[in-house]
Each structure stands twice: as structure tokens, then as C-alpha cells.
C-alpha positions as CSV (number, residue, x, y, z in Angstrom):
1,X,94.8,108.0,103.4
2,X,94.5,106.7,99.8
3,X,91.6,106.6,97.3
4,X,92.1,103.2,95.8
5,X,89.0,101.2,95.0
6,X,88.5,98.7,97.8
7,X,86.8,95.4,97.6
8,X,83.8,95.0,99.8
9,X,85.1,91.6,100.8
10,X,88.3,93.2,102.1
11,X,86.2,95.2,104.7
12,X,83.3,92.9,105.5
13,X,80.0,94.5,106.2
14,X,79.4,98.2,105.4
15,X,77.5,100.1,108.0
16,X,75.4,103.3,107.6
17,X,75.8,106.1,110.1
18,X,73.1,106.2,112.7
19,X,73.0,110.0,112.1
20,X,72.0,109.5,108.4
21,X,68.9,111.3,107.1
22,X,65.8,109.1,107.0
23,X,65.5,109.6,103.2
24,X,69.0,108.4,102.7
25,X,70.2,111.4,100.6
26,X,73.2,112.3,102.7
27,X,74.7,109.1,104.0
28,X,78.1,107.6,104.3
29,X,79.0,104.0,105.1
30,X,82.0,102.7,107.0
31,X,83.5,99.3,107.0
32,X,86.3,98.0,109.3
33,X,89.0,95.8,107.9
34,X,92.1,94.3,109.4
35,X,94.4,96.8,107.7
36,X,92.2,99.8,107.1
37,X,88.9,101.5,107.6
38,X,86.8,102.1,104.4
39,X,84.5,105.0,103.8
40,X,82.0,105.3,100.9
41,X,79.0,107.2,99.7
42,X,75.9,105.0,100.3
43,X,74.3,106.3,97.1
44,X,77.2,105.0,95.0
45,X,78.4,101.8,96.7
46,X,80.4,100.7,93.6
47,X,82.1,104.1,93.3
48,X,85.4,105.3,94.8
49,X,86.1,104.7,98.4
50,X,88.5,106.2,100.9
51,X,90.8,104.1,103.0
52,X,92.3,105.1,106.3
53,X,94.7,103.2,108.4
54,X,93.4,102.6,111.9
55,X,95.5,105.3,113.6
56,X,94.3,107.9,111.1
57,X,90.7,106.8,111.6
58,X,91.0,107.1,115.4
59,X,92.5,110.6,114.9
60,X,89.7,111.6,112.6
61,X,87.0,110.4,115.0
62,X,88.7,112.1,117.9
63,X,88.8,115.4,116.0
64,X,85.1,115.2,115.1
65,X,84.2,114.5,118.7
66,X,86.2,117.5,120.1
């Protein structure tokens, strides 16, 4: 995982979680790129982003589903 600023173009379309609050105060967005998966705070789309390689992203999702 790294915390470099990622270009939105490098990830394509950012998607908000379907579990987000309706008022939008506690949302994260995810975008899938060829090399990495990006994660950002929807309230601060120009702020810092997290980048996970695909294997780490799959492990994270699996751990949250367990």
C-alpha cells in the first residue's frame, strides 16, 4: 500500500459505496485501475488517496467479508 496522490485519469471512474450514508457524511470512493485500486474520501476528492495493488485489495475485501 502507498499513499501517493493518484490521478483520477489513472483509475477511471470513482464509485461511491452502496453502503454510504444518504447524507454523504461518511463515504469512501473506490476506483479500479490496471495496476492498482484507489480509495479516497468522497468529501475531499482532491485530497490524498490510498493505492492498493490488486492482490492486497482482494485480501482486504476478503477480510472484511469474513
